[in-house]
DRENFI-860280 format. One record per atom (N, C-alpha, C, CB): residue number from 1; residue in one letter; chain; x, y, z. Coordinates in nm, 3 decimals, always signed. Atoms other than C-alpha are relative to their C-alpha. Glycine has a CB too. Layout:
<atoms>
ATOM    n  res  chain        X        Y        Z
ATOM  NUM    A      A        X        Y        Z
...
</atoms>
This chain:
<atoms>
ATOM    n  res  chain        X        Y        Z
ATOM    1    M      A   +0.049   +0.099   -0.072
ATOM    1    M      A   +1.421   +3.243   +1.425
ATOM    1    M      A   +0.038   -0.130   +0.021
ATOM    1    M      A   -0.090   -0.008   -0.029
ATOM    2    A      A   -0.033   +0.157   +0.049
ATOM    2    A      A   +1.507   +2.908   +1.276
ATOM    2    A      A   +0.182   +0.015   +0.033
ATOM    2    A      A   -0.053   -0.038   -0.215
ATOM    3    R      A   -0.127   -0.020   +0.016
ATOM    3    R      A   +1.844   +3.049   +1.223
ATOM    3    R      A   +0.087   +0.036   +0.127
ATOM    3    R      A   +0.007   +0.096   -0.094
ATOM    4    K      A   -0.029   -0.047   -0.152
ATOM    4    K      A   +1.897   +3.155   +1.600
ATOM    4    K      A   +0.022   -0.149   +0.052
ATOM    4    K      A   -0.140   +0.096   +0.090
ATOM    5    A      A   +0.021   +0.136   -0.051
ATOM    5    A      A   +1.832   +2.758   +1.681
ATOM    5    A      A   +0.079   -0.083   -0.098
ATOM    5    A      A   -0.158   -0.044   +0.008
ATOM    6    A      A   -0.077   +0.075   +0.092
ATOM    6    A      A   +2.084   +2.636   +1.421
ATOM    6    A      A   -0.065   -0.089   -0.151
ATOM    6    A      A   +0.061   -0.097   +0.098
ATOM    7    Y      A   +0.061   -0.003   +0.154
ATOM    7    Y      A   +1.832   +2.589   +1.109
ATOM    7    Y      A   +0.066   +0.029   -0.096
ATOM    7    Y      A   -0.095   +0.080   -0.026
ATOM    8    H      A   -0.009   -0.056   +0.102
ATOM    8    H      A   +1.898   +2.665   +0.780
ATOM    8    H      A   -0.068   +0.118   -0.052
ATOM    8    H      A   -0.011   -0.075   -0.058
ATOM    9    D      A   +0.146   -0.076   +0.081
ATOM    9    D      A   +1.573   +2.796   +0.654
ATOM    9    D      A   -0.144   -0.065   +0.052
ATOM    9    D      A   +0.002   -0.035   -0.194
ATOM   10    V      A   +0.124   +0.031   -0.037
ATOM   10    V      A   +1.212   +2.732   +0.689
ATOM   10    V      A   -0.072   -0.030   -0.132
ATOM   10    V      A   -0.061   +0.110   +0.083
ATOM   11    K      A   +0.094   +0.033   +0.079
ATOM   11    K      A   +0.940   +2.576   +0.480
ATOM   11    K      A   -0.137   -0.009   +0.048
ATOM   11    K      A   +0.034   -0.104   -0.049
ATOM   12    R      A   +0.147   -0.037   -0.027
ATOM   12    R      A   +0.574   +2.678   +0.466
ATOM   12    R      A   -0.062   -0.127   -0.045
ATOM   12    R      A   -0.060   +0.139   -0.082
ATOM   13    I      A   +0.095   +0.175   +0.044
ATOM   13    I      A   +0.345   +2.325   +0.485
ATOM   13    I      A   -0.137   +0.020   +0.029
ATOM   13    I      A   +0.045   -0.163   +0.110
ATOM   14    G      A   +0.160   +0.033   -0.001
ATOM   14    G      A   +0.007   +2.455   +0.560
ATOM   14    G      A   -0.042   +0.085   +0.141
ATOM   14    G      A   -0.041   -0.196   +0.010
ATOM   15    K      A   +0.073   -0.040   -0.114
ATOM   15    K      A   -0.222   +2.579   +0.825
ATOM   15    K      A   -0.060   -0.067   +0.085
ATOM   15    K      A   -0.074   +0.062   -0.024
ATOM   16    I      A   +0.094   +0.122   -0.101
ATOM   16    I      A   -0.349   +2.431   +1.156
ATOM   16    I      A   -0.047   +0.098   +0.093
ATOM   16    I      A   +0.096   -0.146   +0.094
ATOM   17    N      A   +0.042   -0.057   -0.112
ATOM   17    N      A   -0.578   +2.606   +1.409
ATOM   17    N      A   +0.018   +0.167   +0.002
ATOM   17    N      A   +0.074   -0.069   +0.110
ATOM   18    G      A   -0.032   -0.125   +0.078
ATOM   18    G      A   -0.552   +2.948   +1.206
ATOM   18    G      A   +0.132   +0.039   +0.057
ATOM   18    G      A   -0.114   +0.119   +0.015
ATOM   19    H      A   -0.190   -0.034   +0.003
ATOM   19    H      A   -0.159   +2.953   +1.240
ATOM   19    H      A   +0.077   -0.059   -0.144
ATOM   19    H      A   +0.097   -0.106   +0.157
ATOM   20    V      A   -0.104   +0.046   +0.125
ATOM   20    V      A   +0.087   +2.934   +0.960
ATOM   20    V      A   +0.086   -0.081   +0.047
ATOM   20    V      A   +0.085   +0.108   -0.069
ATOM   21    V      A   -0.110   +0.089   -0.009
ATOM   21    V      A   +0.293   +2.649   +0.989
ATOM   21    V      A   +0.157   -0.004   -0.058
ATOM   21    V      A   -0.054   -0.094   -0.043
ATOM   22    L      A   -0.118   +0.019   +0.073
ATOM   22    L      A   +0.659   +2.668   +0.904
ATOM   22    L      A   +0.084   -0.113   +0.070
ATOM   22    L      A   +0.077   +0.133   -0.010
ATOM   23    E      A   -0.097   +0.094   -0.020
ATOM   23    E      A   +0.902   +2.395   +0.915
ATOM   23    E      A   +0.158   +0.027   -0.018
ATOM   23    E      A   -0.037   -0.095   -0.082
ATOM   24    P      A   -0.132   -0.069   +0.041
ATOM   24    P      A   +1.256   +2.482   +0.997
ATOM   24    P      A   +0.058   -0.116   -0.055
ATOM   24    P      A   +0.093   +0.072   +0.118
ATOM   25    I      A   -0.050   +0.150   +0.086
ATOM   25    I      A   +1.493   +2.254   +0.762
ATOM   25    I      A   +0.138   +0.058   +0.005
ATOM   25    I      A   -0.072   -0.045   -0.190
ATOM   26    F      A   -0.152   +0.012   -0.001
ATOM   26    F      A   +1.856   +2.211   +0.708
ATOM   26    F      A   +0.006   -0.031   -0.150
ATOM   26    F      A   +0.072   -0.124   +0.108
ATOM   27    T      A   +0.007   -0.025   +0.135
ATOM   27    T      A   +1.950   +2.287   +0.359
ATOM   27    T      A   +0.194   -0.080   -0.054
ATOM   27    T      A   -0.037   +0.213   -0.023
ATOM   28    D      A   -0.128   +0.019   +0.024
ATOM   28    D      A   +2.324   +2.098   +0.371
ATOM   28    D      A   +0.023   -0.145   -0.041
ATOM   28    D      A   +0.075   +0.041   +0.114
ATOM   29    G      A   +0.008   +0.131   +0.044
ATOM   29    G      A   +2.212   +1.748   +0.273
ATOM   29    G      A   +0.052   -0.091   +0.112
ATOM   29    G      A   +0.076   -0.018   -0.129
ATOM   30    E      A   -0.062   +0.102   -0.126
ATOM   30    E      A   +2.364   +1.612   +0.609
ATOM   30    E      A   -0.132   -0.047   +0.082
ATOM   30    E      A   +0.120   +0.095   +0.123
ATOM   31    T      A   +0.106   +0.065   -0.095
ATOM   31    T      A   +2.128   +1.395   +0.855
ATOM   31    T      A   +0.034   +0.091   +0.124
ATOM   31    T      A   +0.019   -0.183   +0.030
ATOM   32    H      A   +0.021   -0.060   -0.114
ATOM   32    H      A   +2.040   +1.589   +1.165
ATOM   32    H      A   -0.067   -0.049   +0.099
ATOM   32    H      A   -0.044   +0.093   -0.019
ATOM   33    V      A   +0.087   +0.019   -0.100
ATOM   33    V      A   +1.927   +1.463   +1.495
ATOM   33    V      A   -0.021   +0.077   +0.072
ATOM   33    V      A   +0.015   -0.075   +0.060
ATOM   34    I      A   +0.032   -0.135   -0.072
ATOM   34    I      A   +1.708   +1.675   +1.668
ATOM   34    I      A   -0.106   -0.012   +0.116
ATOM   34    I      A   -0.058   +0.106   -0.109
ATOM   35    G      A   +0.075   +0.038   -0.060
ATOM   35    G      A   +1.482   +1.479   +1.852
ATOM   35    G      A   -0.157   +0.020   -0.010
ATOM   35    G      A   +0.048   +0.028   +0.085
ATOM   36    I      A   +0.130   -0.051   +0.030
ATOM   36    I      A   +1.110   +1.579   +1.875
ATOM   36    I      A   +0.008   +0.112   -0.103
ATOM   36    I      A   -0.067   +0.048   +0.127
ATOM   37    P      A   -0.006   -0.124   +0.104
ATOM   37    P      A   +1.031   +1.780   +1.556
ATOM   37    P      A   -0.054   +0.120   +0.073
ATOM   37    P      A   -0.093   -0.024   -0.142
ATOM   38    Q      A   +0.088   -0.168   -0.041
ATOM   38    Q      A   +0.926   +2.161   +1.635
ATOM   38    Q      A   +0.007   +0.077   -0.103
ATOM   38    Q      A   +0.066   +0.105   +0.124
ATOM   39    F      A   +0.067   -0.073   +0.120
ATOM   39    F      A   +0.748   +2.371   +1.394
ATOM   39    F      A   -0.006   +0.163   +0.100
ATOM   39    F      A   -0.190   -0.090   -0.061
ATOM   40    I      A   +0.036   -0.144   -0.037
ATOM   40    I      A   +0.738   +2.749   +1.407
ATOM   40    I      A   -0.162   +0.044   -0.043
ATOM   40    I      A   +0.113   +0.102   -0.082
ATOM   41    L      A   +0.133   -0.014   +0.043
ATOM   41    L      A   +0.382   +2.868   +1.401
ATOM   41    L      A   -0.044   +0.151   -0.002
ATOM   41    L      A   -0.088   -0.082   +0.091
ATOM   42    Y      A   +0.023   -0.129   +0.023
ATOM   42    Y      A   +0.274   +3.219   +1.274
ATOM   42    Y      A   -0.145   +0.055   +0.018
ATOM   42    Y      A   +0.047   +0.023   -0.125
ATOM   43    K      A   +0.158   -0.054   -0.013
ATOM   43    K      A   -0.045   +3.425   +1.353
ATOM   43    K      A   -0.005   +0.104   +0.091
ATOM   43    K      A   -0.109   -0.108   +0.052
ATOM   44    D      A   +0.023   -0.166   -0.026
ATOM   44    D      A   -0.163   +3.783   +1.394
ATOM   44    D      A   +0.140   +0.046   +0.031
ATOM   44    D      A   -0.112   +0.043   +0.140
ATOM   45    G      A   -0.086   -0.048   +0.007
ATOM   45    G      A   +0.196   +3.883   +1.334
ATOM   45    G      A   +0.089   -0.033   +0.091
ATOM   45    G      A   -0.024   +0.094   -0.010
ATOM   46    K      A   -0.078   +0.058   -0.092
ATOM   46    K      A   +0.362   +3.678   +1.577
ATOM   46    K      A   +0.037   -0.139   +0.013
ATOM   46    K      A   -0.047   +0.029   +0.096
ATOM   47    L      A   -0.033   +0.132   +0.050
ATOM   47    L      A   +0.588   +3.392   +1.555
ATOM   47    L      A   +0.027   -0.081   +0.142
ATOM   47    L      A   +0.136   +0.004   -0.111
ATOM   48    R      A   -0.034   +0.122   -0.105
ATOM   48    R      A   +0.638   +3.081   +1.811
ATOM   48    R      A   +0.039   -0.140   -0.020
ATOM   48    R      A   -0.101   -0.021   +0.069
ATOM   49    W      A   +0.009   +0.127   +0.014
ATOM   49    W      A   +0.752   +2.765   +1.851
ATOM   49    W      A   -0.108   -0.068   +0.032
ATOM   49    W      A   +0.082   -0.046   +0.050
ATOM   50    T      A   +0.094   +0.082   -0.078
ATOM   50    T      A   +0.548   +2.475   +1.925
ATOM   50    T      A   +0.013   -0.001   +0.133
ATOM   50    T      A   +0.004   -0.125   -0.034
ATOM   51    D      A   +0.013   -0.027   -0.157
ATOM   51    D      A   +0.486   +2.443   +2.294
ATOM   51    D      A   -0.031   -0.135   +0.049
ATOM   51    D      A   -0.122   +0.112   +0.048
ATOM   52    S      A   +0.023   +0.135   -0.029
ATOM   52    S      A   +0.425   +2.057   +2.325
ATOM   52    S      A   +0.042   -0.055   -0.079
ATOM   52    S      A   -0.107   -0.045   +0.018
ATOM   53    M      A   +0.003   +0.112   +0.095
ATOM   53    M      A   +0.481   +1.728   +2.202
ATOM   53    M      A   -0.121   -0.021   -0.066
ATOM   53    M      A   +0.033   -0.118   +0.059
ATOM   54    E      A   +0.142   -0.001   +0.048
ATOM   54    E      A   +0.094   +1.721   +2.155
ATOM   54    E      A   -0.001   +0.095   -0.108
ATOM   54    E      A   -0.106   +0.040   +0.110
ATOM   55    E      A   +0.025   -0.084   +0.093
ATOM   55    E      A   +0.113   +2.034   +1.932
ATOM   55    E      A   +0.100   -0.051   -0.105
ATOM   55    E      A   +0.010   +0.145   +0.045
ATOM   56    S      A   -0.087   +0.007   +0.124
ATOM   56    S      A   +0.394   +1.914   +1.728
ATOM   56    S      A   -0.072   -0.136   -0.070
ATOM   56    S      A   +0.182   -0.018   +0.039
ATOM   57    F      A   +0.037   +0.084   +0.039
ATOM   57    F      A   +0.250   +1.577   +1.711
ATOM   57    F      A   -0.141   +0.007   -0.074
ATOM   57    F      A   +0.018   -0.068   +0.088
ATOM   58    E      A   +0.133   -0.071   +0.076
ATOM   58    E      A   -0.091   +1.740   +1.574
ATOM   58    E      A   +0.041   +0.004   -0.150
ATOM   58    E      A   -0.037   +0.173   +0.057
ATOM   59    I      A   -0.113   -0.059   +0.139
ATOM   59    I      A   +0.145   +1.912   +1.301
ATOM   59    I      A   -0.007   -0.148   -0.085
ATOM   59    I      A   +0.216   +0.051   +0.061
ATOM   60    M      A   -0.049   +0.114   +0.076
ATOM   60    M      A   +0.295   +1.574   +1.183
ATOM   60    M      A   -0.127   -0.068   -0.049
ATOM   60    M      A   +0.095   -0.098   +0.087
ATOM   61    D      A   +0.108   +0.070   +0.027
ATOM   61    D      A   -0.033   +1.374   +1.204
ATOM   61    D      A   -0.067   +0.054   -0.130
ATOM   61    D      A   -0.088   +0.003   +0.117
ATOM   62    K      A   +0.087   -0.046   +0.135
ATOM   62    K      A   -0.209   +1.627   +0.952
ATOM   62    K      A   +0.100   +0.033   -0.129
ATOM   62    K      A   -0.094   +0.152   +0.036
ATOM   63    F      A   -0.053   -0.022   +0.092
ATOM   63    F      A   +0.076   +1.696   +0.726
ATOM   63    F      A   +0.140   -0.075   -0.058
ATOM   63    F      A   +0.002   +0.110   +0.020
ATOM   64    F      A   -0.128   +0.081   +0.022
ATOM   64    F      A   +0.319   +1.422   +0.734
ATOM   64    F      A   -0.060   -0.158   +0.002
ATOM   64    F      A   +0.128   +0.033   +0.133
ATOM   65    L      A   +0.061   +0.143   -0.014
ATOM   65    L      A   +0.067   +1.091   +0.745
ATOM   65    L      A   -0.070   -0.020   -0.093
ATOM   65    L      A   -0.077   -0.030   +0.109
</atoms>
């Protein structure tokens, strides 16, 4: 899923609201401008991208502040 969106890999960063949170990452050492960060959420055998800025910001607040 991340590779289809041009990312190189993912990193598991924790859990929020019952979802495992995966951070799509680049591994080439270059700076990539992507806009508002998106995360991949995993729950009940299903993957999905974050679906709003608010959801992305909630994840950033929990894991990166």
